[in-house]
Backbone as CSV, one residue per row, in Angstrom:
resi,resn,N_x,N_y,N_z,CA_x,CA_y,CA_z,C_x,C_y,C_z
1,UNK,19.496,7.677,-6.117,19.764,7.090,-4.273,18.430,7.881,-4.060
2,UNK,17.671,6.495,-3.418,16.653,6.679,-2.679,16.530,7.483,-1.768
3,UNK,15.942,8.419,-1.291,15.429,9.586,-0.040,14.453,8.906,0.113
4,UNK,14.028,8.943,1.385,12.962,9.210,2.640,12.915,10.585,3.056
5,UNK,11.799,10.972,3.231,11.826,12.526,3.736,10.294,12.706,5.095
6,UNK,10.725,12.473,6.301,9.173,12.656,6.577,9.058,14.094,7.496
7,UNK,7.854,14.188,7.008,6.839,15.730,7.561,5.549,15.751,8.518
8,UNK,5.143,16.559,9.001,4.374,16.388,9.849,4.086,16.440,10.829
9,UNK,5.257,16.180,11.919,5.147,16.063,13.456,4.800,17.544,13.694
10,UNK,4.852,17.283,15.368,4.929,18.687,15.690,4.243,18.433,17.117
11,UNK,3.481,19.516,17.928,3.107,19.604,19.262,1.419,19.767,19.229
12,UNK,1.077,18.235,19.846,-0.263,18.348,20.240,-0.621,17.853,21.221
13,UNK,-2.158,18.080,21.584,-2.973,18.111,22.942,-3.128,16.531,23.009
14,UNK,-3.623,15.798,23.948,-3.923,14.924,23.905,-5.416,14.689,23.520
15,UNK,-5.899,14.176,22.490,-7.015,13.710,21.502,-6.963,14.341,20.776
16,UNK,-6.008,15.244,19.851,-5.202,15.915,18.787,-5.448,15.275,17.396
17,UNK,-4.984,15.615,16.590,-4.880,14.876,15.732,-3.399,15.382,14.983
18,UNK,-2.829,14.878,13.759,-1.856,14.731,13.324,-1.428,13.844,11.850
19,UNK,-1.208,14.628,10.820,-0.933,13.427,9.659,0.486,13.539,8.719
20,UNK,1.408,12.184,9.477,2.563,12.085,8.775,2.979,12.565,7.286
21,UNK,3.681,12.640,6.954,4.153,12.456,4.885,5.477,11.898,5.127
22,UNK,5.369,11.017,4.172,7.007,10.329,4.062,6.914,10.498,2.416
23,UNK,8.165,11.552,1.624,7.741,11.763,0.478,9.214,10.897,-0.041
24,UNK,9.112,10.108,-1.012,10.312,9.284,-1.685,10.815,9.926,-3.145
25,UNK,11.925,10.215,-2.820,12.273,10.655,-4.308,13.498,9.562,-4.451
26,UNK,14.085,9.500,-5.782,14.549,8.459,-6.602,13.878,8.185,-7.089
27,UNK,12.597,7.164,-7.081,11.842,6.424,-7.376,10.995,6.717,-8.401
28,UNK,10.679,5.707,-9.537,9.453,6.575,-10.151,8.518,5.967,-9.786
29,UNK,7.142,6.344,-10.177,5.872,5.804,-9.218,5.794,4.483,-9.070
30,UNK,6.378,3.579,-10.498,6.060,1.916,-10.747,7.085,1.558,-9.030
31,UNK,7.927,1.869,-9.240,9.443,1.234,-8.334,8.422,1.623,-6.905
32,UNK,8.278,2.639,-6.849,7.376,2.826,-5.253,5.915,1.992,-4.996
33,UNK,5.227,1.603,-5.762,4.819,0.594,-5.622,4.508,0.119,-5.363
34,UNK,6.201,-1.038,-5.787,6.078,-2.254,-5.358,7.150,-2.340,-3.757
35,UNK,7.072,-1.364,-3.402,7.788,-1.123,-1.889,6.749,-1.293,-0.989
36,UNK,6.818,-2.081,0.297,5.810,-1.819,1.504,6.468,-0.822,2.312
37,UNK,5.917,0.123,2.577,6.114,1.222,3.219,5.191,1.218,4.950
38,UNK,6.378,1.485,5.732,6.034,1.189,7.154,6.063,2.561,7.947
39,UNK,5.381,2.910,9.331,6.195,3.645,10.282,6.307,2.886,11.331
40,UNK,7.479,3.272,12.392,7.931,2.905,12.605,8.193,4.502,14.276
41,UNK,8.181,4.031,15.604,8.462,5.099,16.289,9.155,4.591,17.459
42,UNK,9.876,5.565,17.714,10.942,4.832,19.276,10.886,6.339,19.821
43,UNK,10.509,6.239,20.859,10.365,6.764,22.718,11.742,6.766,23.244
44,UNK,11.747,8.001,23.882,13.407,8.081,24.899,13.056,6.834,25.792
45,UNK,14.321,6.195,25.545,14.660,5.379,26.374,13.828,3.880,25.984
46,UNK,13.139,3.873,24.910,12.772,2.743,24.505,13.337,2.480,23.160
47,UNK,12.591,0.564,22.529,13.266,0.547,21.479,12.468,0.974,20.253
48,UNK,12.735,1.039,19.320,12.160,1.375,18.106,10.924,0.094,17.921
49,UNK,9.716,0.956,17.412,8.572,-0.393,17.385,7.882,0.165,16.488
50,UNK,7.076,-0.890,15.810,6.318,-1.162,14.519,5.237,-0.267,14.836
51,UNK,4.703,0.714,14.119,3.400,1.551,14.400,2.631,0.921,12.966
52,UNK,2.628,0.669,11.728,2.234,0.276,10.864,2.716,0.348,9.608
53,UNK,2.159,-0.733,8.649,2.787,-1.186,7.598,1.338,-1.424,6.633
54,UNK,1.636,-0.846,4.889,1.238,-0.858,3.819,1.878,-1.988,2.953
55,UNK,1.537,-2.794,2.389,2.061,-3.702,1.528,2.109,-3.014,0.160
56,UNK,2.755,-3.746,-0.889,2.985,-2.883,-2.281,1.362,-3.504,-2.852
57,UNK,0.513,-4.237,-2.225,-1.084,-4.552,-2.911,-1.916,-4.148,-1.752
58,UNK,-1.512,-2.973,-0.566,-2.621,-2.515,0.035,-2.587,-2.994,1.088
59,UNK,-2.408,-4.056,1.543,-2.386,-4.838,3.342,-1.769,-3.862,3.936
60,UNK,-2.500,-4.099,5.336,-2.500,-3.096,6.354,-2.399,-3.911,7.390
61,UNK,-1.470,-3.260,8.515,-1.036,-3.958,9.578,-1.292,-2.674,10.557
62,UNK,-1.227,-3.146,11.690,-1.277,-2.027,12.884,-0.967,-3.002,14.279
63,UNK,0.029,-2.260,14.584,0.418,-2.259,16.160,-1.175,-2.216,17.361
64,UNK,-1.184,-2.913,17.986,-2.060,-2.830,19.012,-2.421,-1.682,19.442
65,UNK,-1.685,-1.617,19.532,-1.568,0.080,20.640,-2.387,1.356,19.717
66,UNK,-2.291,1.070,18.335,-2.478,2.598,17.345,-3.657,1.798,16.482
67,UNK,-4.442,0.562,16.533,-5.296,0.333,16.086,-6.791,1.219,16.102
68,UNK,-7.611,1.404,15.239,-8.724,1.973,15.027,-8.479,3.735,15.683
69,UNK,-7.371,4.026,15.488,-6.785,5.622,15.608,-5.757,6.198,14.606
70,UNK,-4.926,4.844,14.112,-3.840,5.597,12.689,-4.566,4.679,12.254
71,UNK,-4.240,5.732,10.889,-4.599,4.753,9.236,-3.394,5.160,8.668
72,UNK,-2.905,3.957,7.933,-1.651,4.219,7.061,-2.405,4.176,5.631
73,UNK,-1.805,4.977,4.804,-2.174,4.686,3.215,-0.921,5.566,2.631
74,UNK,-1.159,4.978,1.336,-0.332,5.968,0.075,-0.599,6.750,-0.998
75,UNK,-0.119,7.308,-2.053,-0.659,8.053,-3.024,0.870,7.524,-3.868
76,UNK,0.655,6.627,-4.964,2.204,5.782,-5.605,1.930,7.510,-6.588
77,UNK,0.784,8.040,-7.246,0.958,9.296,-8.013,2.256,10.199,-7.118
78,UNK,2.236,10.554,-6.063,3.354,11.703,-5.361,4.200,10.706,-4.678
79,UNK,4.270,9.491,-4.710,5.578,8.971,-4.385,5.613,8.840,-2.556
80,UNK,4.084,9.138,-2.189,3.780,9.316,-0.211,3.251,8.325,0.550
81,UNK,3.728,8.225,1.380,2.846,7.348,2.236,2.795,8.478,3.038
82,UNK,1.958,7.891,4.219,0.779,8.795,5.321,0.492,8.110,6.457
83,UNK,0.222,8.548,7.438,0.219,8.084,8.383,-0.888,9.395,9.189
84,UNK,-1.929,9.131,9.033,-3.409,9.939,10.153,-3.118,9.422,11.035
85,UNK,-2.858,9.994,12.145,-3.128,9.997,13.748,-3.870,10.972,14.702
86,UNK,-5.035,9.516,14.950,-6.298,10.708,15.863,-6.140,10.325,17.214
87,UNK,-6.864,10.875,17.810,-7.193,10.486,19.115,-5.957,10.289,20.092
88,UNK,-4.759,11.245,20.015,-3.789,10.784,20.430,-3.590,11.294,22.123
89,UNK,-2.463,10.521,22.091,-2.747,10.184,23.490,-1.039,10.464,24.238
90,UNK,-0.749,10.523,25.253,0.694,10.799,25.700,1.709,10.023,25.097
91,UNK,1.123,8.803,25.173,2.168,7.894,25.266,2.538,7.624,23.852
92,UNK,1.901,8.183,22.931,2.376,8.369,20.863,3.342,9.306,21.032
93,UNK,3.986,10.103,21.961,5.359,11.177,21.950,6.187,9.805,21.569
94,UNK,6.765,10.092,20.294,7.975,9.525,20.277,8.413,10.139,18.983
95,UNK,9.594,9.592,18.254,10.019,9.805,16.884,9.808,9.334,15.726
96,UNK,8.909,9.410,14.740,8.048,8.478,13.988,9.346,8.611,12.947
97,UNK,9.163,7.727,11.995,10.473,6.787,10.853,9.700,6.178,10.361
98,UNK,9.913,6.596,8.883,9.323,6.141,7.300,10.321,5.144,7.408
99,UNK,9.748,4.101,7.085,10.568,2.925,6.004,10.367,2.311,4.889
100,UNK,10.911,1.901,3.566,10.435,1.975,2.482,11.235,0.647,2.221
101,UNK,10.725,-0.432,1.988,11.400,-2.062,1.899,10.525,-2.412,0.426
102,UNK,11.659,-3.037,-0.233,11.468,-3.659,-1.056,12.686,-4.964,-1.109
103,UNK,13.679,-5.053,-2.239,15.055,-6.179,-2.037,16.001,-5.433,-1.053
104,UNK,15.621,-3.781,-0.853,16.555,-3.086,-0.221,15.747,-2.373,0.907
105,UNK,16.241,-1.827,1.963,15.383,-0.905,3.070,16.069,0.087,2.995
106,UNK,15.105,1.360,3.145,15.583,2.350,3.648,14.642,3.262,4.554
107,UNK,15.141,4.083,4.936,14.599,4.582,6.573,14.964,6.213,5.516
108,UNK,14.025,6.811,6.431,13.977,8.376,6.439,14.442,8.365,7.674
109,UNK,14.638,10.542,8.171,15.823,10.888,9.323,14.748,11.211,10.826
110,UNK,13.446,10.627,10.402,12.028,11.001,11.744,11.637,12.168,11.695
111,UNK,10.291,12.018,12.181,10.265,13.458,12.582,9.128,13.460,14.034
112,UNK,9.631,14.634,15.196,8.826,14.400,16.293,7.768,14.445,16.490
113,UNK,6.653,13.958,17.228,5.778,14.110,17.394,5.706,13.851,18.996
114,UNK,5.060,15.544,19.437,4.601,15.519,20.802,3.446,15.789,21.652
115,UNK,3.115,14.197,21.898,1.315,15.062,22.408,1.993,15.316,24.237
116,UNK,1.486,16.557,24.713,0.974,17.533,25.486,0.293,17.807,25.847
117,UNK,-0.393,18.193,27.298,-1.649,18.918,27.858,-0.656,20.435,28.139
């Protein structure tokens, strides 16, 4: 059974940083390396939106709203995907979800990020 578990969310002031982690269990490192890993977010009253994706070969894609501020990465030894978030803004407040995708798709339960002064 594949499970994705996010962590690292919390309360941060505008301009601050957070690093989210997404640990994949139930997979070998070789299997994890074949997954495209993504981070999505959903703010209250809004639809879930793609934040960043890293492909199995390391290609990265970012939403325009986070380019230059967020960095997605992965560690295939630890079966973990990361989202480094810098220069956080009020509008980054949302629940952040991790998604793993190959021929099947798996979602984590989400972690809350709140940017507030």
